[in-house]
C-alpha positions as CSV (number, residue, x, y, z in Angstrom):
1,X,-5.5,-8.0,14.2
2,X,-4.2,-4.6,14.8
3,X,-3.0,-3.8,18.3
4,X,-3.3,-0.2,19.3
5,X,-1.5,0.5,23.0
6,X,-1.9,3.8,24.6
7,X,1.4,5.0,25.5
8,X,0.0,7.4,28.6
9,X,-2.4,4.4,30.2
10,X,-0.6,1.4,28.9
11,X,-4.1,0.3,27.6
12,X,-4.4,-1.9,24.6
13,X,-7.3,-2.6,22.3
14,X,-7.0,-5.2,19.2
15,X,-8.6,-4.2,16.4
16,X,-10.0,-6.2,13.3
17,X,-11.6,-3.2,11.8
18,X,-13.6,0.1,12.2
19,X,-14.9,1.2,15.7
20,X,-18.1,1.0,14.9
21,X,-17.8,-2.7,13.7
22,X,-19.4,-2.1,10.1
23,X,-16.3,-3.1,8.2
24,X,-13.2,-5.3,8.7
25,X,-10.1,-5.4,7.6
26,X,-9.1,-7.6,4.8
27,X,-7.9,-10.6,6.7
28,X,-7.3,-10.7,10.8
29,X,-3.5,-11.7,10.1
30,X,-1.3,-8.2,9.1
31,X,2.2,-9.1,7.8
32,X,3.2,-5.1,8.0
33,X,1.9,-1.8,9.0
34,X,2.6,1.6,7.3
35,X,1.1,5.1,7.7
36,X,1.7,7.4,5.3
37,X,2.1,11.4,5.2
38,X,-2.2,11.1,5.0
39,X,-2.8,9.2,8.4
40,X,-4.0,6.6,6.1
41,X,-2.9,2.9,7.7
42,X,-1.7,0.6,5.3
43,X,-1.8,-3.1,6.4
44,X,0.1,-6.1,4.3
45,X,-1.8,-9.1,4.1
46,X,-1.1,-12.4,2.0
47,X,-4.5,-11.7,0.0
48,X,-4.0,-7.7,-0.5
49,X,-3.9,-4.5,1.6
50,X,-6.3,-2.8,3.9
51,X,-6.4,0.8,3.9
52,X,-7.7,2.6,6.9
53,X,-8.7,6.0,7.5
54,X,-8.5,6.2,11.2
55,X,-10.1,9.6,11.4
56,X,-13.3,8.9,9.2
57,X,-12.9,5.1,10.4
58,X,-13.2,3.9,6.7
59,X,-11.9,0.8,5.5
60,X,-10.8,-0.3,1.6
61,X,-9.3,-3.1,0.2
62,X,-7.4,-3.6,-2.8
63,X,-6.5,-7.1,-3.9
64,X,-6.0,-9.3,-7.1
65,X,-9.6,-8.5,-8.2
66,X,-9.0,-4.8,-8.2
67,X,-6.0,-4.9,-10.4
68,X,-2.9,-5.9,-7.5
69,X,-0.8,-8.5,-9.3
70,X,0.6,-9.8,-6.0
71,X,-0.9,-12.3,-3.1
72,X,1.9,-11.4,-0.5
73,X,2.2,-8.2,0.6
74,X,5.7,-7.1,1.9
75,X,6.5,-3.2,2.5
76,X,5.3,-0.2,2.2
77,X,7.4,3.2,1.1
78,X,5.9,6.4,0.5
79,X,7.6,8.6,-2.4
80,X,7.9,12.3,-2.6
81,X,4.9,12.6,-4.4
82,X,2.7,10.6,-1.9
83,X,2.6,7.6,-4.1
84,X,2.6,4.5,-2.0
85,X,5.1,1.6,-3.3
86,X,3.7,-1.3,-2.5
87,X,6.4,-4.5,-2.6
88,X,5.2,-8.2,-3.1
89,X,5.7,-11.4,-3.8
90,X,5.5,-10.5,-7.2
91,X,7.2,-7.2,-7.9
92,X,6.2,-3.8,-6.9
93,X,3.2,-1.9,-7.2
94,X,2.6,1.9,-7.0
95,X,-1.1,3.2,-5.6
96,X,-2.1,6.7,-6.1
97,X,-4.9,7.6,-4.1
98,X,-6.7,10.8,-4.5
99,X,-10.3,11.7,-2.9
100,X,-13.5,13.4,-4.9
101,X,-16.8,14.5,-3.3
102,X,-17.5,11.6,-0.5
103,X,-15.2,9.1,-2.2
104,X,-11.5,7.7,-2.2
105,X,-10.1,6.5,-5.7
106,X,-7.2,4.2,-6.1
107,X,-5.1,3.9,-9.0
108,X,-2.7,0.8,-9.0
109,X,0.7,0.1,-11.7
110,X,2.4,-3.0,-11.4
111,X,5.9,-3.7,-11.9
112,X,8.1,-6.9,-12.4
113,X,11.2,-8.2,-13.6
114,X,9.4,-7.8,-17.3
115,X,9.5,-4.0,-16.9
116,X,13.1,-3.9,-15.4
117,X,13.3,-4.8,-11.5
118,X,16.3,-6.7,-10.5
119,X,13.8,-9.4,-8.7
120,X,10.0,-10.2,-8.3
121,X,10.5,-11.0,-4.8
122,X,10.8,-7.8,-2.7
123,X,11.9,-8.3,0.6
124,X,10.3,-7.2,4.3
125,X,11.2,-3.3,4.7
126,X,12.7,-3.8,0.9
127,X,11.2,-0.6,-0.5
128,X,12.5,2.8,0.6
129,X,12.6,6.7,-0.5
130,X,15.8,7.7,-1.4
131,X,14.4,11.5,-1.2
132,X,16.2,12.7,-4.6
133,X,12.7,11.5,-6.5
134,X,14.1,8.2,-6.2
135,X,13.1,4.8,-4.9
136,X,15.1,1.7,-4.2
137,X,13.5,-1.6,-4.0
138,X,15.4,-4.6,-2.8
139,X,15.0,-8.1,-3.4
140,X,16.7,-11.8,-3.4
141,X,18.8,-11.1,-6.4
142,X,19.6,-7.4,-5.6
143,X,18.4,-4.0,-5.5
144,X,16.6,-1.9,-8.1
145,X,16.6,2.1,-8.3
146,X,13.9,3.9,-10.0
147,X,13.3,7.4,-11.1
148,X,9.9,8.1,-10.2
149,X,10.1,11.3,-12.6
150,X,10.6,9.1,-15.5
151,X,7.7,6.8,-14.6
152,X,5.4,9.8,-14.4
153,X,4.2,10.3,-18.0
154,X,3.2,6.4,-17.9
155,X,1.4,6.3,-14.9
156,X,-0.6,9.6,-15.4
157,X,-1.6,8.1,-19.0
158,X,-2.6,5.0,-17.7
159,X,-6.5,4.5,-18.2
160,X,-7.4,2.3,-15.8
161,X,-8.2,3.2,-12.4
162,X,-9.5,1.5,-9.7
163,X,-12.5,3.5,-7.8
164,X,-13.5,2.3,-4.3
165,X,-16.1,4.4,-2.9
166,X,-17.5,2.7,0.4
167,X,-16.1,0.1,2.8
168,X,-16.1,-3.3,1.7
């Protein structure tokens, strides 16, 4: 679960899902946690990703059935466009998130050595924004530097979008 600590009172709370108990994280075991610029909390599991909107107390999950081509999620990083880079045991995925009406939408694009990554095994804390429109991904065999501006057209033209509109 996810342990929350109130630094003022030192009270702790272990969370396994939403506060009202209507939805749970994808798995109880959480490998890594990342909070993006929107305040969404991204949790890495061995079966995919849980995304928790703390303000709305909603949870979405992304896994292989949603187009994520990885099982072991290792790390997250956010680029200058607000895209989340997900490092895994099978390369990297870029996740774009947007809202429309009452729904939140996720668009996933996967990259592996076939697309030019140095390695498919992205390490823990193996993704980082260089702040110049470039991302660096590190793996066992080396690192890859990716210019996000050169990926934009291909990512925008991708037709498949995962639509998650509720709690799973």
